[in-house]
C-alpha positions in Angstrom: -28.6 -20.5 -56.9 -31.2 -18.4 -54.9 -29.9 -16.4 -51.9 -31.6 -16.0 -48.9 -32.7 -12.2 -48.3 -31.5 -10.0 -45.5 -33.9 -9.3 -43.2 -34.7 -5.9 -42.8 -33.4 -3.9 -39.8 -35.3 -0.9 -38.2 -34.2 2.5 -37.9 -34.0 1.8 -34.0 -31.6 -1.4 -34.3 -29.4 1.1 -37.4 -28.9 4.2 -34.8 -29.4 2.5 -31.7 -25.6 2.5 -30.5 -25.1 6.3 -32.3 -28.3 7.7 -30.1 -26.8 5.9 -27.0 -23.4 7.6 -27.6 -24.5 10.8 -28.2 -27.1 10.5 -24.9 -24.1 9.8 -23.1 -22.2 12.4 -24.3 -25.0 15.1 -23.6 -25.6 14.0 -20.0 -21.2 14.3 -19.6 -21.6 17.7 -21.2 -24.4 18.8 -18.8 -22.6 17.3 -15.9 -19.5 18.9 -16.6 -21.9 22.5 -17.2 -23.3 22.0 -14.0 -19.9 21.4 -11.9 -17.7 24.1 -14.3 -16.5 25.4 -11.3 -15.0 22.7 -9.7 -14.2 21.0 -13.1 -12.5 24.1 -14.9 -9.0 23.6 -13.0 -8.9 19.9 -14.2 -9.9 20.9 -17.8 -7.4 23.5 -18.0 -4.7 21.3 -16.7 -5.6 18.4 -19.0 -5.4 20.4 -21.8 -1.9 22.1 -21.0 -0.6 18.6 -20.2 -2.1 17.6 -23.5 -0.3 20.5 -25.4 3.0 20.0 -23.2 2.8 16.0 -23.6 4.9 16.0 -27.1 7.9 17.2 -25.0 7.6 14.4 -22.1 7.6 11.8 -25.0 10.5 13.7 -26.6 12.3 13.4 -22.9 11.4 9.4 -22.8 12.8 8.6 -26.2 16.2 10.5 -24.9 16.1 7.9 -22.0 15.0 10.7 -19.5 12.9 9.1 -16.7 9.5 10.5 -17.0 9.5 11.5 -13.4 12.3 13.7 -13.9 11.2 14.8 -17.0 8.1 16.0 -15.7 9.7 17.8 -12.8 11.8 19.8 -14.6 9.1 21.0 -17.2 7.0 22.2 -14.2 9.6 23.9 -12.9 10.5 25.9 -15.8 6.7 26.4 -16.3 6.6 27.7 -12.7 9.7 30.0 -13.5 8.3 31.2 -16.6 4.9 32.2 -14.8 7.1 33.9 -11.9 9.4 36.0 -14.5 5.8 37.3 -16.2 4.9 38.2 -12.8 8.1 40.2 -12.1 8.7 41.6 -15.4 5.9 41.6 -17.8 2.8 42.3 -15.8 3.8 45.8 -13.7 4.5 47.6 -17.1 1.1 46.1 -18.2 -0.6 47.3 -14.9 1.1 50.9 -15.4 -0.5 51.1 -18.9 -3.6 50.2 -17.7 -3.6 52.6 -15.0 -2.6 55.1 -17.2 -5.2 54.5 -19.7 -8.0 54.6 -17.0 -6.5 58.3 -15.7 -6.6 59.1 -19.5 -10.1 58.2 -20.2 -11.7 59.6 -16.9 -9.2 62.5 -15.9 -7.6 63.7 -13.0 -9.9 65.6 -10.0 -8.5 68.9 -9.3 -6.8 69.5 -5.7 -7.2 72.8 -3.9 -4.2 72.1 -1.3 -1.6 70.9 -4.1 0.1 73.8 -5.8 -0.4 72.5 -9.1 -4.1 72.4 -8.5 -4.6 69.3 -9.3 -4.0 65.5 -8.6 -1.3 64.1 -10.5 -2.3 60.5 -10.7 -0.2 59.0 -12.9 2.8 61.1 -11.8 3.4 62.7 -15.2 3.4 66.3 -14.6 0.6 67.1 -17.0 -3.0 67.5 -15.8 -4.9 64.9 -17.7 -8.7 66.3 -18.7 -9.9 62.9 -19.7 -11.5 61.8 -22.7 -14.8 61.1 -21.4 -15.3 64.6 -19.7 -13.7 66.1 -22.8 -16.0 64.3 -24.9 -19.2 65.3 -22.9 -18.0 68.9 -23.0 -17.8 68.9 -26.6 -21.2 67.4 -27.0 -22.5 70.2 -24.7 -20.9 72.5 -27.0 -22.2 71.4 -30.2 -25.6 71.2 -28.8 -25.3 74.9 -27.6 -24.2 76.4 -30.8 -27.1 74.1 -32.7 -29.7 75.7 -30.6 -28.5 79.2 -31.3 -27.8 78.6 -35.2 -24.1 79.2 -34.7 -23.3 75.4 -35.4 -20.6 75.0 -38.4 -21.2 72.4 -41.3 -20.1 69.5 -39.1 -21.9 70.5 -36.2 -25.3 70.7 -38.6 -24.4 66.8 -39.2 -24.8 66.2 -35.7 -28.4 67.9 -35.5 -29.8 64.9 -35.1 -28.3 64.3 -31.6 -30.0 67.8 -30.4 -33.6 66.5 -32.0 -33.6 63.7 -29.6 -35.5 64.9 -26.5 -32.7 64.4 -23.7 -30.0 62.8 -26.3 -27.3 65.1 -24.4 -28.2 63.8 -21.1 -28.7 60.2 -22.2 -25.3 60.5 -23.6 -23.8 61.8 -20.3 -25.9 59.1 -17.9 -24.6 56.3 -20.7 -21.1 57.2 -20.2 -21.4 57.6 -16.3 -23.0 54.3 -16.2 -19.9 52.7 -18.4 -17.7 54.4 -15.9 -19.8 52.6 -12.7 -20.1 49.5 -14.6 -16.2 49.3 -15.0 -15.6 50.5 -11.2 -18.0 47.5 -10.3 -16.7 44.9 -12.7 -12.9 45.9 -11.0 -14.1 45.5 -7.4 -15.7 41.9 -9.0 -12.4 40.9 -10.1 -10.5 42.0 -6.7 -13.5 39.7 -4.9 -12.6 36.9 -7.5 -8.8 37.1 -6.8 -8.8 34.8 -3.5 -10.8 32.1 -6.5 -8.1 32.4 -8.9 -5.6 31.8 -6.8 -6.8 28.7 -5.3 -8.0 27.6 -8.9 -4.3 28.2 -10.2 -2.8 26.0 -7.0 -5.6 23.3 -8.0 -4.2 23.5 -11.4 -0.8 23.6 -11.1 -1.1 20.4 -8.5 -3.4 18.5 -11.4 -0.9 19.4 -14.2 2.0 17.8 -12.3 -0.1 14.6 -11.9 -1.3 14.7 -15.6 2.3 15.1 -16.9 3.4 12.2 -15.0 0.3 10.0 -16.1 -0.6 11.3 -19.4 0.8 8.3 -21.6 -0.2 5.7 -19.0 -4.0 7.3 -18.7 -4.4 7.2 -22.7 -3.0 3.6 -22.5 -5.5 2.8 -20.0 -8.4 3.7 -22.1 -7.1 2.2 -25.1 -6.7 -1.2 -23.5 -10.5 -1.0 -22.6 -11.6 -0.5 -26.1 -13.8 -3.1 -27.3 -11.6 -5.2 -29.7 -14.0 -5.4 -32.7 -14.0 -1.6 -32.9 -10.5 -1.0 -31.5 -8.8 -0.3 -34.8 -11.6 2.3 -36.3 -11.8 4.1 -33.0 -8.1 4.6 -32.8 -8.1 5.9 -36.3 -10.7 8.5 -35.4 -9.3 9.7 -32.3 -5.8 10.4 -34.1 -8.0 12.4 -36.9 -9.5 14.3 -33.7 -5.9 14.5 -31.8 -4.7 16.3 -35.2 -7.5 19.0 -35.3 -7.2 19.9 -31.7 -3.5 19.7 -31.6 -3.5 22.2 -34.4 -5.4 24.5 -33.0 -4.2 24.3 -29.3 -0.5 24.3 -30.0 -0.5 26.1 -33.0 -2.8 29.0 -31.8 -0.5 29.7 -28.9 2.3 30.2 -31.3 -0.1 32.5 -33.5 -1.1 34.4 -30.7 1.8 35.1 -29.2 3.2 36.4 -32.7 0.0 38.5 -33.3 0.8 40.0 -29.6 4.3 40.8 -30.6 3.7 42.2 -34.0 0.7 44.4 -32.9 2.9 45.7 -30.2 5.9 46.3 -32.3 3.6 48.1 -34.9 2.0 50.5 -33.0 5.0 51.8 -31.0 6.6 51.9 -34.5 3.1 54.4 -35.7 3.7 56.1 -32.0 0.5 55.0 -30.5 0.5 55.3 -26.7 -0.5 52.1 -24.7 1.2 50.1 -27.4 2.3 47.3 -24.7 -1.2 46.7 -23.3 -3.1 46.7 -26.8 -0.3 44.6 -27.9 -0.8 42.0 -25.1 -4.9 42.3 -25.2 -4.5 41.2 -28.7 -2.5 38.7 -28.6 -4.3 37.0 -25.7 -7.7 37.7 -27.9 -6.2 35.8 -30.6 -7.2 32.6 -29.0 -10.8 33.3 -30.4 -10.9 33.8 -34.0 -12.2 37.5 -35.1 -11.6 38.6 -31.5 -8.4 40.8 -31.8 -10.7 42.9 -34.2 -12.8 43.8 -31.3 -10.0 43.9 -28.4 -7.2 45.5 -30.4 -8.2 47.6 -33.5 -11.3 49.7 -32.0 -9.3 50.9 -28.9 -6.2 50.9 -30.8 -8.2 53.4 -33.3 -9.9 55.4 -30.4 -6.7 56.0 -28.3 -4.7 57.3 -31.7 -7.6 59.6 -32.3 -8.1 60.9 -28.8 -4.5 61.1 -27.4 -2.6 61.8 -30.9 -5.6 63.8 -32.2 -4.6 63.3 -36.0 -6.0 61.1 -38.5 -2.9 59.6 -39.8 -2.4 58.0 -36.5 -5.9 56.2 -37.3 -4.5 55.3 -40.8 -1.3 53.9 -39.2 -2.9 52.0 -36.7 -5.7 50.6 -39.3 -2.7 49.8 -41.6 -0.9 47.8 -38.8 -3.7 45.7 -37.9 -4.4 45.1 -41.7 -0.7 43.7 -42.0 -1.0 41.6 -39.0 -4.2 40.1 -39.7 -2.9 39.5 -43.5 0.1 37.4 -42.1 -2.3 36.0 -39.5 -4.7 34.6 -42.2 -2.4 33.7 -45.1 1.0 32.8 -43.6 0.9 32.1 -39.9 -2.2 29.9 -40.0 -1.8 27.9 -43.1 2.2 27.4 -41.7 1.6 26.5 -38.2 -1.8 24.9 -38.1 -2.4 23.7 -41.5 -6.0 22.7 -42.5 -6.4 20.3 -39.8 -9.2 22.4 -38.2 -11.3 22.7 -41.7 -14.5 24.6 -40.5 -16.1 26.7 -42.7 -16.5 30.6 -41.9 -20.1 30.3 -41.2 -20.0 26.9 -38.7 -16.9 28.6 -37.0 -19.1 31.7 -36.2 -22.2 29.6 -35.1 -19.5 27.7 -32.8 -18.3 30.4 -31.3 -21.6 32.1 -30.4 -23.1 28.9 -29.3 -19.9 28.3 -27.0 -19.8 31.6 -25.6 -23.8 31.5 -25.1 -23.4 28.3 -23.1 -20.0 29.1 -21.2 -18.8 32.2 -21.8 -15.2 32.8 -22.1 -14.2 29.2 -21.6 -16.8 28.4 -24.3 -15.5 30.8 -27.0 -11.8 29.3 -26.2 -13.3 25.4 -26.3 -15.7 25.9 -29.2 -13.3 25.4 -31.9 -12.1 22.4 -31.1 -15.2 20.9 -29.8 -17.1 22.0 -33.3 -13.8 20.1 -35.2 -14.4 16.7 -32.9 -18.2 16.8 -33.8 -17.1 17.4 -37.4 -15.0 14.3 -37.3 -17.6 12.2 -35.4 -20.6 13.2 -37.8 -18.7 12.6 -40.9 -17.2 9.0 -39.5 -20.3 8.0 -37.6 -23.6 9.7 -38.8 -22.9 10.8 -42.7 -22.3 7.1 -43.7 -25.5 5.9 -42.3 -27.5 9.0 -43.8 -26.1 8.2 -47.0 -26.8 4.3 -47.0 -30.6 5.5 -45.9 -30.4 7.8 -48.8 -29.3 5.3 -51.3 -32.1 3.0 -50.6 -34.7 2.5 -53.3 -38.5 2.6 -52.0 -40.1 -1.2 -52.2 -41.5 -1.8 -55.1 -45.3 -2.2 -55.1 -46.8 -5.8 -55.2 
């Protein structure tokens, strides 16, 4: 019994649907980027509602009306935000202010009996680490020019060999201070926009809490019946990966911040609260706590404590915390749902930062996980099918 050969299909026929979906997704991303300022509060509110939706489902299973549950949860979040502003922010601002004073120093004041302006009200004159560093560089350069330098001065002889190295270092430090000041004023100018964005986010969040499952159901009902089962299966995998990152990362960040702050306080490092909070917030982005937390902590330990043992203590604290994160917290809370290779993760973070800045850093991991799942489900099978095809036999 002879069988009719199946007609060959062109590459365009095989890939047409995937190409159209990819082009559509690219158009959506480009439009989102173009209107990112407008859509940012909407995206943040949707992400928060997505994270909190399991609580809403739990309330519904216990016969709590969704409107009542959404109202109570919204008021609870508002209360937490107020509590953070009242109790957590003031000491953070105070330590940030003290840190700034310790870096730039306190100016002299001829009208004050103490002879200086005690900006942080600690009863002592803070000389400032940046001016002290510049003075030290000038002293080292002077000793090197007169031949009176010690062995560690001679190690730094390369500094004086470069023309204008001292002036260049001073200019760099002053430029850094100037940029920091400009950034502070930019922050103040952007405060109004932040408050408006926060209000919009709160408004959107309440709406999404009320209607999240209804919105998901509306999308599900409109899926093509032929592909509904497979599409829902892929969406479940994406949901598991994103949920593991977003919900799990919040718990991990909180643990990183608390452990880092406690460890630095035990070691006796100043500004332990400030560094702990910054390290915990930076934990949203993989690898970032090393740059945001470790480097400032080492510098603070060296300049303020003036002891190599303080630097060793800081290093030990960060090694312990990062080890706990990598080997205990992440496997226990997130598992392997994200499943990105370190190289892929690094590239995704760099691309996300280049395209969307800080928001891109935060969204890079879930987006990369989503792309990986979509490629594995829809693209790779067709690529493997093409690879398995045999060349036509010569006639």
